[in-house]
C-alpha positions as CSV (number, residue, x, y, z in Angstrom):
1,X,-3.3,36.4,17.6
2,X,-1.3,33.9,15.4
3,X,-0.9,30.0,15.7
4,X,2.8,30.2,15.0
5,X,5.4,27.9,16.6
6,X,2.1,26.2,18.5
7,X,0.2,24.4,15.5
8,X,1.3,20.8,14.3
9,X,0.0,19.1,11.3
10,X,-1.4,15.7,12.0
11,X,-2.4,12.9,9.6
12,X,-5.3,9.9,10.1
13,X,-4.1,6.6,8.5
14,X,-6.9,3.7,8.1
15,X,-6.4,0.8,11.2
16,X,-2.9,-1.0,11.3
17,X,-3.0,-4.6,11.5
18,X,-1.9,-4.3,15.2
19,X,-4.7,-2.6,16.1
20,X,-6.9,-5.0,14.5
21,X,-4.7,-8.2,15.9
22,X,-5.4,-6.4,19.5
23,X,-9.1,-5.7,19.3
24,X,-8.9,-2.0,19.4
25,X,-11.1,-1.6,16.6
26,X,-14.4,-3.5,15.7
27,X,-14.3,-5.5,12.6
28,X,-16.9,-7.2,10.5
29,X,-20.1,-9.1,12.5
30,X,-19.2,-11.6,14.7
31,X,-19.9,-15.3,12.8
32,X,-18.2,-18.7,11.5
33,X,-15.9,-16.1,9.5
34,X,-15.1,-14.5,12.5
35,X,-14.4,-17.9,14.5
36,X,-12.1,-19.2,11.4
37,X,-10.0,-16.4,11.8
38,X,-9.1,-16.4,15.7
39,X,-8.1,-20.1,15.1
40,X,-6.3,-19.5,12.3
41,X,-4.2,-16.4,13.6
42,X,-3.9,-18.3,17.2
43,X,-6.3,-16.1,19.0
44,X,-5.5,-12.9,17.4
45,X,-9.0,-11.0,17.4
46,X,-9.4,-9.7,14.4
47,X,-6.5,-9.2,11.7
48,X,-7.0,-11.8,9.3
49,X,-4.5,-10.7,6.1
50,X,-7.2,-12.2,3.7
51,X,-10.0,-10.4,4.8
52,X,-7.8,-7.3,4.9
53,X,-7.1,-7.7,1.1
54,X,-9.8,-8.4,0.6
55,X,-11.9,-5.7,2.3
56,X,-9.0,-2.8,3.6
57,X,-8.5,-1.7,6.4
58,X,-11.0,1.6,6.1
59,X,-12.9,1.7,10.1
60,X,-16.1,2.5,8.3
61,X,-16.1,-0.4,6.2
62,X,-14.6,-2.9,8.7
63,X,-17.3,-1.8,11.2
64,X,-20.2,-2.3,8.8
65,X,-22.2,-5.3,9.2
66,X,-22.3,-6.2,5.5
67,X,-18.7,-4.9,4.6
68,X,-18.5,-5.9,1.3
69,X,-21.2,-3.4,0.0
70,X,-20.0,-1.0,1.8
71,X,-16.8,-1.3,0.1
72,X,-18.5,-1.3,-3.1
73,X,-20.6,1.9,-2.3
74,X,-17.3,3.5,-0.9
75,X,-16.5,5.1,-4.3
76,X,-20.4,6.5,-4.9
77,X,-21.2,7.0,-1.8
78,X,-17.8,9.4,-1.0
79,X,-15.2,9.5,-3.9
80,X,-17.9,11.1,-6.9
81,X,-20.5,12.6,-4.3
82,X,-17.5,14.5,-2.6
83,X,-16.2,15.7,-6.5
84,X,-20.1,16.2,-7.4
85,X,-20.6,18.3,-4.5
86,X,-17.9,20.6,-4.7
87,X,-17.6,20.6,-8.2
88,X,-14.1,19.2,-8.6
89,X,-14.4,17.5,-12.0
90,X,-16.5,19.2,-14.6
91,X,-17.7,15.8,-16.4
92,X,-18.2,12.7,-13.3
93,X,-18.3,10.2,-16.2
94,X,-14.9,10.6,-17.3
95,X,-13.9,10.8,-13.6
96,X,-15.8,7.4,-12.8
97,X,-13.9,6.1,-16.0
98,X,-10.6,7.4,-14.8
99,X,-10.8,5.7,-11.1
100,X,-11.2,2.4,-12.8
101,X,-8.4,2.8,-15.2
102,X,-6.2,4.2,-12.6
103,X,-6.8,1.0,-10.3
104,X,-4.9,-0.8,-13.4
105,X,-2.0,1.5,-12.7
106,X,-2.2,0.8,-8.8
107,X,1.1,-0.8,-7.5
108,X,3.3,0.1,-10.5
109,X,4.8,3.0,-12.8
110,X,2.6,5.9,-13.3
111,X,2.6,6.8,-17.4
112,X,-0.5,8.9,-17.1
113,X,-0.2,9.4,-20.9
114,X,-1.3,5.7,-20.8
115,X,-4.2,6.1,-18.5
116,X,-5.5,9.0,-20.9
117,X,-5.9,6.5,-23.6
118,X,-7.6,4.7,-21.4
119,X,-9.8,7.1,-20.3
120,X,-9.9,8.5,-24.1
121,X,-9.6,12.0,-22.6
122,X,-6.4,14.5,-22.6
123,X,-3.3,13.9,-20.6
124,X,-3.5,17.0,-18.7
125,X,-7.2,16.2,-17.5
126,X,-5.8,12.6,-15.9
127,X,-3.3,15.0,-14.3
128,X,-5.7,17.1,-13.2
129,X,-7.7,13.9,-11.4
130,X,-4.4,13.1,-10.4
131,X,-3.6,15.5,-8.2
132,X,-7.2,15.7,-7.2
133,X,-7.0,12.3,-6.2
134,X,-4.1,13.3,-3.9
135,X,-5.9,16.5,-2.8
136,X,-8.6,14.1,-1.0
137,X,-6.3,11.6,0.2
138,X,-7.0,8.9,-2.1
139,X,-4.1,8.3,-3.7
140,X,-0.2,8.4,-3.6
141,X,2.4,8.7,-5.6
142,X,5.7,7.1,-4.5
143,X,9.0,8.8,-5.7
144,X,12.3,6.9,-7.2
145,X,14.9,6.7,-4.4
146,X,18.0,8.7,-6.2
147,X,20.3,9.0,-3.4
148,X,24.1,8.2,-4.3
149,X,22.9,6.0,-7.8
150,X,25.7,4.4,-9.9
151,X,22.5,3.0,-12.4
152,X,20.1,5.1,-14.6
153,X,16.9,4.9,-13.1
154,X,13.7,4.9,-14.0
155,X,11.9,8.3,-13.9
156,X,8.3,7.7,-12.9
157,X,6.7,7.8,-9.7
158,X,4.8,4.3,-8.6
159,X,0.9,5.1,-7.7
160,X,-1.1,3.5,-5.1
161,X,-4.5,3.7,-4.2
162,X,-4.5,4.5,-0.5
163,X,-6.3,1.5,0.4
164,X,-6.0,-1.7,-0.8
165,X,-9.6,-2.7,-0.3
166,X,-10.2,0.3,-2.0
167,X,-8.1,-0.5,-5.1
168,X,-10.2,-3.9,-5.1
169,X,-13.5,-2.3,-5.5
170,X,-12.3,-0.3,-8.3
171,X,-10.5,-3.0,-10.2
172,X,-12.7,-4.3,-12.9
173,X,-11.9,-8.1,-13.0
174,X,-12.6,-11.3,-15.4
175,X,-11.6,-14.2,-17.1
176,X,-8.6,-13.0,-18.2
177,X,-7.1,-11.3,-15.4
178,X,-4.6,-13.7,-13.0
179,X,-6.2,-13.8,-9.3
180,X,-2.6,-14.1,-8.5
181,X,-1.5,-10.9,-10.1
182,X,-4.3,-8.8,-8.4
183,X,-3.8,-10.6,-4.7
184,X,-0.3,-9.1,-5.4
185,X,-0.8,-5.9,-6.0
186,X,-3.4,-5.6,-2.9
187,X,-0.8,-7.0,-0.8
188,X,1.9,-4.7,-2.1
189,X,-0.8,-2.1,-1.1
190,X,-1.5,-2.9,1.8
191,X,2.1,-3.0,3.4
192,X,2.1,0.7,1.6
193,X,-0.2,1.8,3.5
194,X,1.0,0.3,6.9
195,X,4.5,2.0,6.3
196,X,2.9,5.5,5.3
197,X,1.1,5.0,8.8
198,X,4.4,4.1,11.0
199,X,5.7,6.9,9.2
200,X,3.6,9.1,9.9
201,X,2.7,7.9,13.5
202,X,6.6,7.3,14.9
203,X,7.8,10.7,14.5
204,X,10.2,9.3,12.2
205,X,12.4,11.6,9.8
206,X,12.2,8.8,7.3
207,X,10.4,8.7,3.7
208,X,8.9,6.1,1.5
209,X,10.5,5.6,-1.8
210,X,10.6,2.8,-4.2
211,X,14.0,2.0,-6.3
212,X,13.8,0.4,-9.9
213,X,16.5,0.7,-13.0
214,X,16.1,1.5,-16.8
215,X,16.3,-2.2,-17.1
216,X,13.4,-3.1,-14.9
217,X,15.7,-4.3,-11.5
218,X,13.5,-2.9,-8.7
219,X,12.4,-2.9,-5.0
220,X,9.2,-2.2,-3.8
221,X,9.8,-0.2,-1.0
222,X,13.1,1.8,0.4
223,X,12.6,3.6,3.6
224,X,15.6,6.3,4.1
225,X,16.4,8.0,7.3
226,X,18.8,9.5,9.9
227,X,18.1,6.0,11.2
228,X,19.2,4.2,8.4
229,X,18.2,2.7,4.8
230,X,15.8,-0.3,4.9
231,X,14.9,-2.5,1.9
232,X,11.4,-4.1,1.3
233,X,10.3,-6.5,-1.5
234,X,6.7,-7.8,-1.4
235,X,6.2,-11.6,-3.0
236,X,2.2,-12.8,-2.6
237,X,4.3,-16.5,-2.4
238,X,4.5,-19.5,-0.1
239,X,7.8,-19.8,-0.8
240,X,11.2,-17.9,-1.4
241,X,12.9,-18.5,-4.8
242,X,15.8,-17.2,-5.9
243,X,14.3,-15.0,-8.4
244,X,13.0,-12.9,-5.5
245,X,15.4,-12.0,-4.2
246,X,17.2,-10.3,-7.0
247,X,16.1,-6.9,-6.7
248,X,17.0,-7.2,-3.3
249,X,20.7,-8.5,-4.2
250,X,21.2,-5.9,-6.6
251,X,20.1,-3.2,-4.3
252,X,22.6,-4.7,-1.8
253,X,25.7,-4.1,-4.4
254,X,24.4,-0.6,-4.6
255,X,23.7,0.2,-1.2
256,X,25.6,-2.4,1.2
257,X,24.8,-0.7,4.7
258,X,21.2,-1.1,4.0
259,X,19.0,-4.0,5.2
260,X,17.0,-5.9,3.1
261,X,13.7,-8.0,4.0
262,X,11.6,-10.1,1.4
263,X,8.0,-10.0,2.8
264,X,6.4,-13.2,1.7
265,X,3.4,-15.6,2.4
266,X,4.9,-18.8,3.6
267,X,5.5,-19.2,8.0
268,X,9.2,-19.6,8.1
269,X,11.5,-16.5,8.8
270,X,15.0,-17.4,7.0
271,X,17.9,-15.6,6.1
272,X,19.0,-16.0,2.5
273,X,22.6,-13.9,1.4
274,X,22.3,-11.2,4.1
275,X,18.7,-10.8,3.1
276,X,15.8,-11.3,5.7
277,X,12.7,-13.5,4.7
278,X,10.1,-13.0,7.2
279,X,6.1,-14.2,7.2
280,X,4.5,-10.9,5.7
281,X,1.4,-11.3,8.4
282,X,3.8,-11.0,11.2
283,X,5.5,-7.7,10.1
284,X,2.9,-5.7,9.6
285,X,1.0,-7.1,13.2
286,X,4.4,-6.1,15.0
287,X,5.0,-2.7,12.9
288,X,3.7,-0.4,16.1
289,X,4.7,3.4,15.9
290,X,6.5,3.2,19.5
291,X,9.1,0.7,17.7
292,X,11.5,0.9,14.8
293,X,11.9,-1.4,12.2
294,X,14.1,-3.2,14.1
295,X,11.6,-4.6,16.5
296,X,9.3,-5.1,13.5
297,X,11.7,-7.3,11.5
298,X,12.9,-9.7,15.1
């Protein structure tokens, strides 16, 4: 007996903001931090944007009594142990260096040769490690959106760890690092993982891309399917600046039918030159599998 016609593939993602906000998943142990979160979110029972940017939304991490320690141990207890147990990498030390080096490529166009130089190993080895991360569902790559392209576009995909908390735990930080830059990449990763989960759960035929020209003009996310085309730019800033809208403006010149949205850390809903500017926290909380993107942006 075969399963032809009766089998279906389903994917499960880490927690979404809406699940946390409605209390469908248990967060960290209650206390002063939890009370402050409820107050700041106006009664929302669990979705704290700052907490999610720091810890991510992996259920086993958020349900731990010590989520910081659980996250710090995640790479060692899961990633490296899984790789070692299955014999998936010959040199665990080299693989560990790769995990750290790859964190510097999170939310950026992936240059495999540059990562290989940082790890002091071959390009083919790094390419194999990247495939391994994707096979383990620990990372993903976003292709460039090239439909009906009029401009010369970038060739490299963007790389993301599957969870922004995992990225933060693997990305070493020191006095030469800018916290705003690390926080910006974490925020972009959080939006990416929410859009991927929404696409998987909603049953939409749309796919997720990013857009970048050879001159460096870019849009963080493009959602493209039969229901339309959406462009999202993510900014870790509390106010909208003209330079924050340049990528979306250029994308609109290329694709005038696209709906364009800037997600930022400010409190106000704005419309600037047909670009909708939304508080990212509210957008993530409304991104529900039963709703389309119009609902999430209204």
